[in-house]
C-alpha positions in Angstrom: 10.8 -8.8 13.1 7.8 -11.5 12.9 7.5 -12.7 9.1 4.4 -13.5 7.0 3.6 -15.3 3.6 2.6 -13.8 0.3 2.3 -16.8 -1.6 5.9 -18.3 -1.8 7.4 -15.3 -0.8 8.5 -14.9 3.0 8.4 -11.0 4.0 8.4 -8.9 7.0 4.9 -8.2 8.6 5.0 -5.0 7.8 5.9 -3.4 4.4 6.9 0.4 4.0 5.7 2.6 1.2 5.8 6.3 0.1 4.0 9.3 1.6 1.6 11.1 0.1 2.4 14.2 2.2 5.8 14.9 1.0 6.0 17.9 -1.0 9.6 19.0 -0.4 12.2 17.1 -2.7 15.1 18.9 -2.0 18.6 17.2 -1.1 17.8 17.7 2.8 14.7 16.0 2.3 16.3 13.2 0.4 18.7 12.8 3.0 15.9 12.3 5.5 14.3 9.4 3.4 17.8 7.8 3.6 18.2 8.0 7.3 14.7 6.7 7.2 15.4 3.5 5.4 18.7 3.1 7.0 16.6 3.0 10.4 13.9 0.4 9.0 16.7 -1.9 7.8 18.1 -1.5 11.8 14.7 -2.4 13.0 14.4 -5.6 10.6 12.0 -3.7 8.3 13.5 -4.4 4.9 10.4 -4.7 2.7 10.0 -1.5 0.7 6.9 -0.5 -1.8 7.6 1.8 -4.7 6.0 2.7 -8.2 6.8 4.7 -11.1 3.8 6.5 -10.2 5.0 7.8 -6.9 6.6 11.5 -6.9 6.9 11.1 -10.8 9.1 8.1 -10.2 11.3 10.0 -7.8 10.5 7.6 -4.9 12.2 4.9 -7.0 15.3 6.8 -7.6 15.5 7.9 -3.9 15.1 4.2 -2.8 17.5 2.9 -5.1 20.2 5.4 -3.6 19.2 4.6 -0.1 19.7 1.2 -0.7 22.8 1.3 -2.2 25.2 -1.1 -0.7 22.4 -3.1 0.9 20.2 -4.2 -1.9 21.0 -7.8 -0.6 19.2 -6.9 2.6 16.0 -5.8 1.1 12.9 -6.7 -0.8 12.1 -4.2 -3.3 8.2 -4.0 -4.9 7.3 -1.7 -7.6 4.3 -1.1 -10.1 3.5 0.0 -13.4 0.4 1.1 -15.2 -1.2 3.7 -13.2 -1.1 7.1 -15.2 -1.8 10.7 -14.3 -3.0 12.5 -17.2 -1.7 16.2 -18.2 -5.3 17.4 -17.2 -5.2 15.5 -14.0 -7.4 12.7 -14.8 -6.3 9.1 -14.2 -5.6 6.3 -16.8 -4.2 3.1 -17.2 -1.9 1.2 -19.6 -1.3 -2.6 -19.4 -0.2 -3.3 -22.9 2.8 -5.7 -23.0 5.3 -3.6 -24.7 4.3 -0.8 -22.0 5.0 -3.3 -19.0 8.4 -4.6 -20.6 9.5 -0.5 -21.2 8.5 0.2 -17.6 10.3 -2.6 -16.0 13.4 -1.6 -17.5 13.2 2.3 -16.5 12.0 1.2 -13.1 15.1 -1.1 -12.5 17.4 1.6 -13.6 15.9 4.0 -11.3 15.8 1.6 -8.4 19.7 0.7 -9.2 19.0 -2.9 -9.4 19.1 -5.6 -11.9 15.8 -7.6 -10.6 12.3 -6.4 -8.6 11.5 -8.9 -5.9 7.6 -8.0 -6.4 6.2 -6.2 -9.6 2.6 -5.0 -9.4 0.2 -4.3 -12.2 -0.8 -1.1 -10.4 -4.0 -0.9 -12.2 -5.9 -2.9 -14.3 -6.4 -1.7 -17.9 -9.6 -2.5 -19.2 -8.6 -2.1 -22.8 -6.1 -4.9 -22.7 -7.0 -8.4 -21.8 -5.6 -9.3 -18.3 -3.9 -12.6 -19.6 -1.8 -10.2 -22.5 -0.6 -7.7 -19.2 0.3 -10.6 -17.2 1.9 -12.6 -19.7 4.5 -9.8 -20.2 5.0 -9.9 -16.7 5.5 -13.5 -16.6 8.1 -13.1 -19.4 10.0 -10.7 -17.2 10.2 -13.5 -14.6 11.5 -15.5 -17.4 14.2 -13.0 -18.0 15.0 -12.8 -14.3 14.2 -9.6 -14.2 11.2 -10.1 -11.6 11.1 -12.6 -9.0 7.2 -12.4 -8.3 4.5 -10.6 -9.6 1.3 -9.2 -8.2 -1.8 -7.1 -9.2 -3.5 -4.2 -7.4 -7.1 -3.5 -7.0 -8.1 -6.2 -9.1 -11.5 -7.7 -8.9 -12.2 -11.7 -8.5 -12.8 -12.7 -12.1 -9.7 -10.4 -13.1 -7.9 -12.1 -10.2 -8.7 -15.6 -11.4 -7.6 -15.2 -15.0 -4.4 -13.4 -14.2 -3.5 -16.3 -11.8 -4.3 -18.8 -14.6 -1.9 -16.9 -16.9 1.1 -16.9 -14.4 1.2 -17.6 -10.6 0.1 -14.3 -8.8 1.9 -13.5 -5.3 -0.2 -10.9 -3.9 -3.1 -8.6 -4.4 -2.8 -5.1 -3.1 -5.7 -3.1 -2.2 -6.9 -0.9 0.2 -7.5 -2.5 3.6 -8.2 -1.0 7.1 -10.6 -0.6 9.8 -11.9 2.4 7.9 -12.4 0.4 4.8 -12.7 -3.4 4.9 -14.6 -4.5 1.9 -11.7 -5.4 -0.1 -10.9 -8.0 2.4 -14.4 -9.1 2.7 -14.5 -9.5 -0.9 -11.2 -11.0 -2.0 -9.9 -12.4 0.9 -11.4 -15.9 0.8 -10.6 -16.1 -3.2 -6.8 -15.2 -2.5 -6.5 -17.7 0.2 -8.1 -20.4 -1.9 -5.8 -19.6 -4.7 -2.6 -19.3 -2.6 -2.2 -15.6 -3.0 -1.1 -13.2 -0.3 -2.8 -9.8 0.3 -1.2 -6.4 0.9 -3.4 -3.9 2.5 -2.4 -0.3 1.7 -3.5 2.7 3.5 -4.0 0.6 6.8 -4.4 4.3 8.5 -6.8 5.5 6.5 -4.9 7.6 4.6 -4.0 9.4 7.7 -7.4 9.6 9.0 -7.2 6.9 11.7 -4.1 8.8 13.3 -6.0 11.6 14.7 -3.6 14.1 13.4 -6.0 15.5 11.0 -8.6 17.4 12.6 -9.9 20.0 10.0 -9.9 19.8 6.1 -7.6 22.8 6.3 -4.8 20.3 8.0 -4.2 19.0 4.7 -1.5 21.2 2.7 -3.3 22.7 -0.6 -1.5 20.5 -2.5 -2.2 17.6 -0.8 -4.0 14.8 -3.0 -5.9 13.8 -0.2 -8.1 16.7 -0.6 -9.9 15.3 -3.2 -10.9 12.2 -1.1 -14.6 12.3 0.3 -13.7 11.0 3.8 -11.8 14.1 4.5 -14.7 16.6 3.3 -17.6 18.2 5.4 -19.8 16.0 7.5 -18.0 13.1 6.3 -14.9 14.0 7.9 -16.7 15.1 11.2 -18.6 11.6 11.3 -15.3 9.8 10.7 -13.5 11.9 13.6 -16.2 10.9 16.1 -15.4 7.1 15.2 -11.6 8.0 15.6 -12.2 9.2 19.1 -14.0 6.5 20.1 -10.7 4.2 18.9 -8.5 6.7 21.2 -10.3 5.8 24.1 -9.4 2.1 23.4 -5.9 2.9 22.6 -5.2 5.3 25.5 -5.2 2.6 28.2 -3.1 0.2 26.2 -0.4 2.9 25.8 -0.7 2.9 22.1 -1.5 5.9 19.5 -4.5 5.6 17.3 -2.2 4.7 14.5 -0.5 1.8 16.3 -4.1 0.5 17.1 -4.8 0.4 13.7 -1.8 -1.3 12.6 -2.0 -3.8 15.2 -5.6 -4.8 14.2 -4.5 -4.8 10.5 -1.6 -7.1 11.6 -3.6 -9.4 13.3 -6.2 -10.2 10.6 -4.0 -13.3 9.1 -0.3 -14.6 8.5 -1.1 -14.0 4.4 -2.2 -10.2 5.0 0.6 -7.6 4.9 -0.4 -4.3 6.2 1.2 -1.1 3.9 2.2 2.3 5.3 3.7 5.2 4.1 5.6 7.7 6.3 8.6 10.3 6.1 9.3 10.6 9.9 11.6 8.1 11.9 9.1 8.1 14.9 6.5 6.7 13.0 8.4 3.8 11.3 9.4 3.0 15.1 6.0 3.1 16.1 4.8 1.0 13.5 7.3 -1.9 14.2 6.5 -1.5 17.6 3.0 -1.8 17.0 3.5 -5.4 15.7 4.7 -6.6 18.9 1.5 -5.9 20.7 -1.1 -8.8 19.5 -4.7 -7.9 20.1 -7.3 -10.0 21.5 -10.0 -11.4 19.3 -12.5 -9.2 21.5 -10.3 -6.1 20.9 -10.7 -6.5 17.2 -14.4 -7.2 17.0 -14.7 -3.9 19.4 -12.7 -2.1 16.8 -14.7 -3.3 13.9 -17.8 -2.6 15.4 -16.7 1.0 16.0 -15.7 1.1 12.2 -18.8 -0.8 10.8 -19.5 -0.1 7.5 -22.7 1.5 8.3 -20.7 4.0 10.2 -18.0 5.1 8.1 -18.7 8.2 5.7 -17.6 8.9 2.3 -16.5 6.8 -0.5 -12.8 6.0 -0.4 -12.2 7.6 -3.7 -14.1 10.7 -5.8 -16.7 9.0 -7.9 -15.0 9.9 -11.4 -11.8 8.0 -10.2 -13.9 5.0 -9.3 -15.7 5.1 -12.3 -12.2 5.6 -14.5 -10.1 3.2 -12.6 -13.0 0.2 -12.5 -13.0 -0.4 -9.1 
């Protein structure tokens, strides 16, 4: 697989993360997960993203078990600091002592002695970013972390963080449907030598075309709270997806593959991060990276999904306010 550059870290051109649509955590489901990781490794996709927030830490545990005997073949990322309170509201914790404790717990769940790329999952406005990043820097000094990153940070925060300790990657949402992060932050990232990892390159599944009705989302699916999937927003967004499908079909691509190909075409320092629990989608995602798009095709897609055309905030208003993004 082709590679890209996140700061000083060389990685595959695609990162594989967790799936939001997994609701079965049985032994059979874990076996399927192990098969998916094994297939990804076979395809040269060895860059895996996790967090202590995913499946309440179970994603780290499954990933660690799946990579048993293959740790040297893989690059593992994880995160801390993104909390869900008992009432369902989101919160953050960037205290240095919390960072250290979370890293120790993640190392145990992952069954490894070092995390290749460790992110602050959400910025804690109550803690100076220098304190949080300073603690993460100490984890690097201790050999428990090789590189550090930060998610959903604004320009000033990113600059302050990078001044405290070199930041390898900024991770934030980035797709045809939502490109504001790239427009706002890519220039600064390149100026500072920071790579960019764009999560949800398929628009949280919107750009696959598989979701046609709100009811297609399971009752427990957290995407039900996202405005892009509700009412008129969903109908307007699906009209754009149908236009993308008309582009994808003559190329022999699915909508998801076209969306990934666009994301991969945005630069050698941009890595799309997608999550799935299905083997065929891993295979299709890897195949999409071998199909470079022409600049005219990228421009046509960007015109379809212009900021004026897409509908709905990317998070509910209360989450945007609570997370400071």
